[in-house]
Structures are given as C-alpha cells and as structure tokens.
C-alpha positions as CSV (number, residue, x, y, z in Angstrom):
1,X,6.1,178.9,59.5
2,X,8.1,181.8,58.0
3,X,7.2,183.4,54.7
4,X,10.2,181.7,53.1
5,X,9.0,178.3,54.3
6,X,5.5,179.0,53.1
7,X,7.0,179.8,49.7
8,X,9.0,176.6,49.6
9,X,5.9,174.5,50.1
10,X,5.4,175.0,46.3
11,X,8.6,173.0,45.8
12,X,8.9,169.2,45.5
13,X,12.2,167.3,46.0
14,X,13.0,163.8,44.9
15,X,15.9,162.2,46.8
16,X,17.2,159.0,45.1
17,X,19.5,156.6,46.9
18,X,21.5,154.5,44.5
19,X,23.1,152.4,47.2
20,X,24.0,148.7,46.4
21,X,22.3,147.7,49.7
22,X,19.0,145.9,49.0
23,X,17.5,147.2,52.3
24,X,17.3,151.0,52.5
25,X,17.7,150.8,56.3
26,X,21.2,149.3,55.9
27,X,22.5,152.1,53.6
28,X,25.2,154.4,54.9
29,X,24.6,156.7,51.9
30,X,21.0,156.9,52.9
31,X,22.0,158.4,56.3
32,X,23.7,161.4,54.7
33,X,20.8,161.7,52.3
34,X,18.5,161.9,55.4
35,X,20.5,164.9,56.6
36,X,19.7,166.7,53.4
37,X,16.1,165.6,53.6
38,X,15.8,167.0,57.0
39,X,16.9,170.4,55.8
40,X,14.5,170.3,52.9
41,X,11.6,169.4,55.1
42,X,12.4,172.0,57.7
43,X,12.5,174.6,54.8
44,X,9.0,173.6,53.8
45,X,9.9,171.6,50.7
46,X,7.8,168.5,50.1
47,X,10.2,165.5,50.1
48,X,9.9,162.2,48.3
49,X,12.4,159.5,49.0
50,X,13.3,156.7,46.6
51,X,15.6,153.7,47.3
52,X,16.1,152.5,43.7
53,X,16.7,148.9,44.6
54,X,13.2,148.7,46.1
55,X,12.1,148.4,42.5
56,X,12.8,146.5,39.4
57,X,14.7,148.9,37.2
58,X,16.8,147.2,34.6
59,X,19.6,148.8,32.7
60,X,18.8,150.3,29.3
61,X,18.1,153.5,27.4
62,X,14.4,153.1,26.6
63,X,11.4,154.3,28.6
64,X,10.0,150.8,29.1
65,X,12.5,147.9,28.9
66,X,9.7,145.3,28.8
67,X,9.4,146.3,25.2
68,X,13.0,145.2,24.8
69,X,13.1,141.7,26.3
70,X,12.9,142.4,30.1
71,X,10.2,140.6,32.1
72,X,9.5,143.6,34.4
73,X,10.3,147.3,34.6
74,X,9.0,149.7,37.2
75,X,10.6,152.7,35.6
76,X,7.3,153.8,33.8
77,X,5.6,153.9,37.2
78,X,8.5,155.8,38.8
79,X,8.9,158.3,36.1
80,X,6.0,160.4,37.3
81,X,7.9,161.1,40.5
82,X,10.8,162.5,38.6
83,X,8.5,164.5,36.3
84,X,6.8,166.3,39.2
85,X,10.0,167.0,41.2
86,X,11.5,170.5,41.1
87,X,14.7,169.3,42.8
88,X,16.5,166.0,42.2
89,X,19.3,164.9,44.6
90,X,21.1,161.7,43.6
91,X,23.0,159.9,46.3
92,X,25.6,157.3,45.5
93,X,28.4,155.4,47.2
94,X,31.9,155.1,45.7
95,X,33.0,151.8,44.4
96,X,36.4,151.5,42.7
97,X,36.5,155.2,42.5
98,X,33.2,155.6,40.6
99,X,29.5,156.0,41.2
100,X,27.6,152.8,41.9
101,X,26.2,150.6,39.1
102,X,22.7,151.4,40.4
103,X,23.5,155.1,39.9
104,X,24.7,154.5,36.4
105,X,21.4,152.7,35.6
106,X,19.5,155.7,37.0
107,X,21.4,158.0,34.7
108,X,20.7,155.7,31.7
109,X,17.0,155.6,32.5
110,X,16.8,159.4,32.8
111,X,18.6,159.6,29.5
112,X,15.9,157.4,28.0
113,X,13.4,160.2,28.7
114,X,15.6,162.9,27.1
115,X,13.5,163.0,23.9
116,X,10.5,164.2,26.0
117,X,9.8,167.9,25.8
118,X,8.0,170.4,28.0
119,X,5.4,172.8,26.8
120,X,8.0,175.3,25.7
121,X,9.7,172.8,23.4
122,X,12.6,172.3,25.8
123,X,14.1,169.2,27.4
124,X,11.6,167.8,30.0
125,X,14.3,168.3,32.6
126,X,14.5,172.1,32.1
127,X,13.4,174.1,35.1
128,X,14.6,171.5,37.6
129,X,17.6,171.8,39.9
130,X,20.0,169.0,40.6
131,X,22.5,168.0,43.3
132,X,24.6,165.0,44.3
133,X,25.6,163.3,47.5
134,X,28.6,160.9,47.6
135,X,29.8,158.5,50.4
136,X,32.6,156.0,50.7
137,X,35.8,155.0,52.4
138,X,38.1,156.0,49.6
139,X,38.9,159.3,48.0
140,X,36.7,160.3,45.0
141,X,33.9,162.6,46.0
142,X,34.7,165.3,43.5
143,X,35.4,162.8,40.7
144,X,32.1,161.0,41.2
145,X,30.2,164.3,41.6
146,X,31.7,165.5,38.3
147,X,30.3,162.4,36.5
148,X,26.8,162.6,38.1
149,X,26.6,166.4,37.8
150,X,27.6,166.4,34.2
151,X,25.0,163.8,33.4
152,X,22.3,165.8,35.1
153,X,23.3,169.0,33.4
154,X,23.6,167.4,30.0
155,X,20.0,166.1,30.4
156,X,18.7,169.6,31.2
157,X,18.9,169.9,34.9
158,X,20.3,173.2,36.2
159,X,23.0,172.8,38.8
160,X,23.3,175.2,41.7
161,X,26.6,176.5,42.9
162,X,28.4,173.9,45.0
163,X,25.8,171.3,44.2
164,X,27.6,168.3,45.7
165,X,28.6,167.1,49.1
166,X,30.0,163.9,50.6
167,X,31.9,162.0,53.2
168,X,34.8,159.6,52.9
169,X,36.7,157.8,55.7
170,X,40.2,156.5,55.8
171,X,41.5,154.7,52.7
172,X,41.0,151.0,52.8
173,X,38.5,148.8,54.6
174,X,37.0,150.6,57.6
175,X,34.0,152.2,59.2
176,X,31.4,153.7,56.9
177,X,29.4,156.9,57.4
178,X,27.1,156.5,60.4
179,X,28.8,153.4,61.8
180,X,29.5,153.3,65.6
181,X,33.1,154.1,66.5
182,X,34.9,152.7,69.6
183,X,33.9,155.8,71.6
184,X,30.2,155.3,70.8
185,X,30.0,158.2,68.4
186,X,28.6,157.9,64.9
187,X,31.3,158.1,62.2
188,X,31.1,161.2,60.1
189,X,28.2,162.9,61.9
190,X,30.5,165.5,63.5
191,X,32.6,166.1,60.4
192,X,32.1,169.9,59.9
193,X,33.2,169.8,56.3
194,X,30.5,167.3,55.4
195,X,27.9,169.1,57.5
196,X,28.7,172.5,55.9
197,X,28.7,171.2,52.3
198,X,25.5,169.1,52.8
199,X,23.8,172.3,54.1
200,X,25.1,174.5,51.3
201,X,24.3,172.0,48.6
202,X,20.7,171.5,49.9
203,X,19.9,175.2,50.3
204,X,21.4,176.1,46.9
205,X,19.2,173.5,45.3
206,X,16.2,175.1,47.1
207,X,17.2,178.6,46.2
208,X,17.7,177.8,42.5
209,X,14.6,175.8,42.2
210,X,12.5,178.6,43.7
211,X,14.2,181.2,41.5
212,X,13.4,179.2,38.4
213,X,9.8,178.5,39.4
214,X,9.2,182.1,40.4
215,X,10.6,183.4,37.1
216,X,8.4,181.2,35.0
217,X,11.2,178.9,34.0
218,X,14.2,179.2,31.6
219,X,13.3,181.2,28.5
220,X,12.9,179.1,25.4
221,X,14.5,181.3,22.8
222,X,17.4,179.4,21.4
223,X,16.5,176.1,23.0
224,X,13.0,175.4,21.6
225,X,13.5,172.1,19.7
226,X,10.0,172.3,18.1
227,X,10.9,175.7,16.6
228,X,14.3,174.4,15.4
229,X,12.5,171.5,13.7
230,X,10.3,174.0,12.0
231,X,13.3,175.9,10.6
232,X,14.0,178.6,13.2
233,X,17.8,179.0,13.7
234,X,18.0,181.5,16.5
235,X,20.8,183.6,14.9
236,X,22.9,180.6,14.1
237,X,24.7,180.8,10.7
238,X,27.4,178.5,9.3
239,X,30.7,180.3,9.1
240,X,31.7,181.6,5.7
241,X,34.2,179.5,3.9
242,X,37.7,180.9,4.1
243,X,39.6,180.7,0.8
244,X,43.3,179.9,1.1
C-alpha cells in the first residue's frame, strides 16, 4: 500500500443508488456506481454501498416520518451512515429528463437534517465532499447533475471540480448501461468519455475530502449559526438608505 493509500484509509465514502429497480442486482445505474466504488477501494477509501429501495424511506422533510403518519421509516437508522461519511456519491437514472423519484426522496430526507449543526456551529454536512453519477438512454446527464449537485451544495456538501459523470445510450428505448450487445460486449463499458469522467469525479472527491480533513475542516468564521444567533454579524451591515 502506498503512502497515499494509507492516508486515504482515514476516509469513508457512502455510495447511494437511487435506482427504481427494487433489486440492486438488476440496476444498470449500480454498475457504473460499482466502477467508482472500485476506484475508491483501490485508493484505500472505506466504501459503504446503499441501495435506497432496500429500505423503507418515505417521502417527507422530517427526520422521522413515523411521527407524521407513516407506519415505518428506516431513515433514522440510515442517517448514521451519512453522518460518518466523508464522501457522498449519489447515483440516479434519468426518467423523463430528470433524476429518479427515489433520488428526490433522498434529497428531501437529507434536507430534513439540515437544521443539524456540527461542533463548529456549521451545517452538519460541512466538511464532506459530494459527487453524482447519472445513467439513462436519453440525453440529460448535465441537467440531472446540476439538480443533484445544487441540492448537495445547498445543504453544505463541498463539490469537487468535475464532480459528475454518466452514460446515456441512443435516444429512445434501447440497451442500458451494462446490457449485453449483439457482439457480446457490455454496453457502455468501453466508452472512454464515461470511463474518464467517472475516474476524474471519483478521484476529485477523494482529493477534496482528504484536503478538508487534513486542514481541520472549513473555517467557521462567517458561517457559525450559533454565533449568528447570539448576535455576531461577521462584518455584515445593512446598506445605508439612499435618499432620492
């Protein structure tokens, strides 16, 4: 193991598949997520995989939806895995040009935790890097990545450069990522654009997470909500009224 790999063993990555497939083994999105997972593991990062439909996670914007009429909610149990991860990579298929409904539920449930603060008075998501994987057979990788990436960033995740990757086949019904083509090859596996961007996205998430951890996290001057509530304004002043 190289010194860089030994250093990366301090990092944890959570890879969440928001496929609409009930069985994770049937998910084409999961295949591309596996490629990213392989890079992370070979780099020494500890990888945790989560297929969201393996659990009961209802829609909603509260930490525990059983308190709001739902019979069951596994989110409180799953939350610890998000809390301990230095890297979060969200994988989603494209449906009607957008992320999956399961991905939207994930974003809503992450939003439900946005009132939580770390020890510095910052959003609980500060100090974590985020990335996005998108698959489908229609165009829309960049549009979907914008939606997911903005959501993660708004919550407090730090996005690395080029923090998205994906694969789309021909427009219309057809083979999905990883399906077997007529020549026996696996569709998309030899697509150099996808391979390149998957590798760049994964490594940039690793580099950024390690930089944040090694530096002690993002400084809290200007973003400490506890200090703000106590009256600190971090140089903010309302603009003087302009008389006309």
